[in-house]
N, C-alpha and C positions, 0 to 999 in steps of 0.2 A: 641567503645569501651567503656566497662562499668568502673562506677566508683569505685574507690578501700576505703577500710575502715582499717585504724588502729585504733585498742586501745594503748593507751600508757599510761603508771604507773602502768602496772600491777605488784602486790607485791606477788602473791600466788601462789605455783603451781597449787591448786583447783581453781582458778579464770581463770589461764591461760587455762588447760584444758577443761572447761568450754567455754571460749570463741575462744578456736579454735573448738570446734565443732559448734558453731555457724556459724563459716563459715567465719571470716574475715581474711583478707590478710596479715596483719601483727600485731605484738602483740610488741609493745614498753619495756622496763625494762631501767629506771633511774638506771647507775650506778655513780651517781654525789652525794657525801658525801653533798653536802648543799642542797640535794633533799629530803623532808619527806618522798618522796617513794621512795627513796633509796634502790636499792638492791646489794650484792656483785657481781661480774664478775662470781662466782661461782653458783652464781642463775639459770644463764643461759645455763651455762655446764648442771646441774639438769634439767630445763624445756626441753632439747633438748629429755630427756629419754623419756620426754610426749607426747610431741608434732611435728611436723613437719611444721608448720606454720611458716613462718619466721620469724624471731627475730630482732629489731633493740635494738642496743646498743645504750643509749643516754648518752650522755655527756657533762657538761661545762665547768668547770675549768680543767687547770693544760697542761700538754705537750701533745700537740695531738699526737706525736709520739707512745705516752704509750697505746692510745685509740684503738688502732688495735690488741693489744694483748686480743683475746677474741674470742670466737667460736660461736659468732652473727653473722647474716647473714648479716646485715648493720650496719653503724657506721652512727650516726646522733651526730653532733654536735651544741650544741642550743647557738651558740654564735656567734658574729660577731668577724669575722679573719683578723688579720690583713694580708697584702699582701703575707710576707714571709709565715704565716702560710699554706695561700690560693695555694700557691705555693708548701708547703709539701705534702699537700692532693692528689695533681695530681702523686706522685708517690707511692702511696699505690692501691694497686690491688681489694682492699676489698670494696664494693660499698659505697658509702659515702652519705648520707645527709645532705646537709648545709642548718640552717637557716637563711631565709631572713628576717627582721622584716616588719609587713605589715603597712607599712610607705613610701608616695611618698619622701622622704628624702635617702632611699636605693635603690634608682634607678641605681646609680653609683657603690655601692658595687654588686647589682644582678649581672650587667655585668659581675665583675669580678668573683664572683659565678659560672658562667655560663662558666667560662673557665678551672675553677677545675672540677666541677660534673656537669651532666646532674641532679640530684635529688635535686631539691630546694622544701622549705618549705618556705610559707610565713604563718606568725605566728604573732600575738600579739606583736608590739613592749613594752610591759607593761605586768606584771602579774597581771593578774584579770581582765584585758579591752577584750573584746571582739574585734576581728578581725573587721573593717568596710568593707561588703560587696561590697562597692563602690570604694574602696580602692583596692580592691583583683581584681576586675574586670580592673583596670587599668593595676596591677604588671601580670596577666595570659596575657596581652598582650603580654608582655616581656618575658612570661615563660609558654605558655598555659599548658607545660605538669606538672606545680607544685602540690606540696597538700598544703591542707589549714587548719590551725588550730587555737583557740583562742577563745573558749568560746562558742564551738557548742555544741548544746545537741538537744533533741528531739523536741525541741520548736520551734528551729529555722534553722533546716538542712535543711529545702527545700530553704532557701534563701541563702544556701551555694550549693546547691546541682545544684542550679539554675546557677551559675557560671562556672559549668562543668570543675571541678579541675582534675589533676590526681588520686588525693585519698584525703580524707577527716581525720584529724588527731584529735582524741577526747581524755580525759583524764578525766579532773573532770565532766563534762557534763555527765556521766555515773554511778558518785560517789558514795556510801551510805555514807564515809566517806573517807578521805584521804587513798588511795591507794587500799580502800576496793570497788569491781566494784559489781553495781546493774546488774545482769546477765538479769534480764527481759528488763531494758533501752541498755543493747548491743543487745540485739535480735530484739528490735524495731527500732532501729539505723538500725541495718544489712537491716531487711528489707525493712527501707526507701530510703536507697541507692539500693537496688536491686531493688526494684519497681520503680525506677526514669528512667524515657524514655526523650530523648533529644529529 
């Protein structure tokens, strides 16, 4: 099975249309006010008029029961949840991606998250820090179908493809400026993912 590609932090309809044409598998929209890439939920409704690529609504803070009031195809909760919140996730029918910090300190949390969803994203435990491929390799032994993110770009993509995750998650690695995507970089990244041979 081929590795998939998610481009996250898309902030304009024009970029979303072009990224969709390039053929990425998922487009991420950040619906959290704390992010400089924030877009309101209505932005997803608008995108749905133009693209058929599955859209992921990315949330961080707030009451998780409110996260599901969206037309997005997936919800990504990008914070470590409490046991009670993990239980709540199991009650929703919409597909949920749970963030697990790419650190061996979070293996116990990973095991709890696995009981709530089969969609796991291993991403950097700290903003601005690249995920360590050696740590990701260990974590992928626990959950081989996880996605990986955290500082991935065209220069280092092959280090992460070699891990053979389910998908690669990229945001700032294909940006001209915050939220503005470099479509040439997106295309090159997609070509790198598509040309990868196990």
